[in-house]
N, C-alpha and C positions, 0 to 999 in steps of 0.2 A: 099654225104649230111651228114653234120654237124651232131650229134645226140644234144638235147636240153639236158640242163643239166635238171636233176630233181626238183621240183617245192618243195618249201620247206611246212615243215608242222609244223603241231603246235607245235608242240615239237622242230622244230629246233627255233621258234618266241620267245617260252618261254628259252631254253637255250641261248639264244642270250640276252633277257631282263636281264636273271639273270647273265651275265657276265657285261652287261652297270652295273649294282645293284654293282656287287663285285668292280668293278675302283671307280666308285663313292663314295663306304662306305668307302673304303682306303684311297680317295684322298679329302672327305669331306670339307674340310675346305680348301684347295687352289680352290676349285671348287667357296663356298662357297665365297671369299675375293673376285676373278678376279668379281663375280658375282655384289658383294657389291660395288667394285672400280667401276666396268662399272656405277652402276646407276647413280652412284655419280658424276661421271662425264659426264656423260648425261644431271642430275641435273643442272650440273657448267656450262655448256654450256651457259644456259638462262642469265648468267651474261658476261659471256666474249664476248656472239652475243647474243643479246634480239632480239625474234620475232618483224618483223614491227607489228606497233600498227596503225591502222585505225582510222579514226574520220571520220564522216557522218553526211550529213545535208541533208534533203529533200524540195524539192523549189514548191511549187505549180504559176506554169504559168500559166498567162491567157492572149491573146492577149484584142488589144482594141476590146469594139465592133461594129458590121458595124455598119455605120450610113443609109444605105439601107438595104430596106430588102433583107434575107439571100437567101429568095426561088428564089429570082431574079436573084441572084450575081452568084450562085448554085459553077460550078467551082470554078471560080476566089476566093472566098471566101476561099474555101477549099485551093488552094495552096497560099492565103494568109497568110494564119495559120500556114502550112508546111514551110511556105518562115521565119514566127516572130521564129518556135522551132526550124528550123536550125540554124538562127540568133544567137537564146540565145546561144544554145548552144557553137556554133562556138564563141561568144562570151566571155564564162564561162573559154573558156579554150586558150582564145586568149594572146600570149608571152606578150603582152603589157599589160593587166593585170596582169598576175603573177610577169612581173617586178613591176610592180604599189603596188602590195602588198609585195613585198619583201623589197619594198623603204619603205613601211608602220613599216614593222619591225624591222628597224633599218639596212638594207642590202642595203647600197647605190651601184648605178652603178654594181650589180651583173653579174661579167662574160656569156657569151654565154653556158658553160658546166653548170654554175648551174641556170641557167635557165632554161634549156631543161631537167636539172634534175628532176625539180619543176614542171616542164610541163609533167614527165613522171609518177610520183607519186602522178600525180592530173587526177580525172576521171570526167565525168557527165555521169550519164544515164538514160534513159526513161526508169519509170517502170510502169506507166499506163498513159492514156493521159493526160497530160498538169503536170505530177507529175514529177520530177526528183529526183535520188540520186546524190549529192557530194560525191567524198571520198577524202580524204588526206591521203597517206601512207608514216610515219616515223618510222627510232628507237626509238624514245622521243615520247611517246605516248601526252605528253603538249606542245610540242611541234610540233606535228600535226596536235591537238586541236585548238592552237594556227594562227597558219597559217590557217587555215580552216575558222576559226571565221571571222580571218583580210580576207582571199578570199573575200567571201558573202559577207561580209559589202561595199566591194569597188568594186562588181559587182551590189550592190543593189544601191550604191551611184550612179553608171555609168546611167542608167535603171530611179533615178529620175531625173540626172541632165539632161540625154536626152527625158526625157521626160516635164519637167520641158522649154526646149529649144524651142522643137515644138508648146509647147504651148503658149510661148513667140513672137515667129513666126507667130503664127494666130492671139493673139492680136494684135500685131503690123500690119498685113494684113487688120483687120476689121475696126481697126483704122484711117487709112488710106483710109481705103472707106468709113467710114464713113464720114471723113473730107471732099472729094473728092464729095461726094454726098449732103452735109449741102452746098459746096459750089457753087455746081451744081441747087441748089434747092436757093440760095440766089442771083443769074445769073437770073434766070426765075420770 
């Protein structure tokens, strides 16, 4: 069996600390200069490779209220709400909306790589029921804010256009039904 080396005593630790102190005392100027230079280089690296900036927005999404009694519909209503939120998330992160936002910012016909990179920098996460946090990460904070503002504007405009289209379809249907009913009343 191998003999265990003797354990270091307090005196050994003190002697070791004194030797380190003696080396530092003799070489304080190079040690200080090296430390200062490393600190300076660390701070300067921010200018060479800036950390990413994140623009953040919170969105409150509310589905169209059900026309029937929620208690009668039960599970179906819950499934519709889940589908609404899933669709909203998919629309926010969609390739077509990202391309539209890039076009809004003056980048016409972006390459697939640019669109993919932009999509990877974009996120949408649910934080509480119906409230989402959208974010865009970029090295330039102004560009991050500009992109996210344009993206949210396009997203909301798309929802407004879709809602107007649905309402117009309902109005057209009701107008047609009214006209048919009036014609039927005139015949009788």
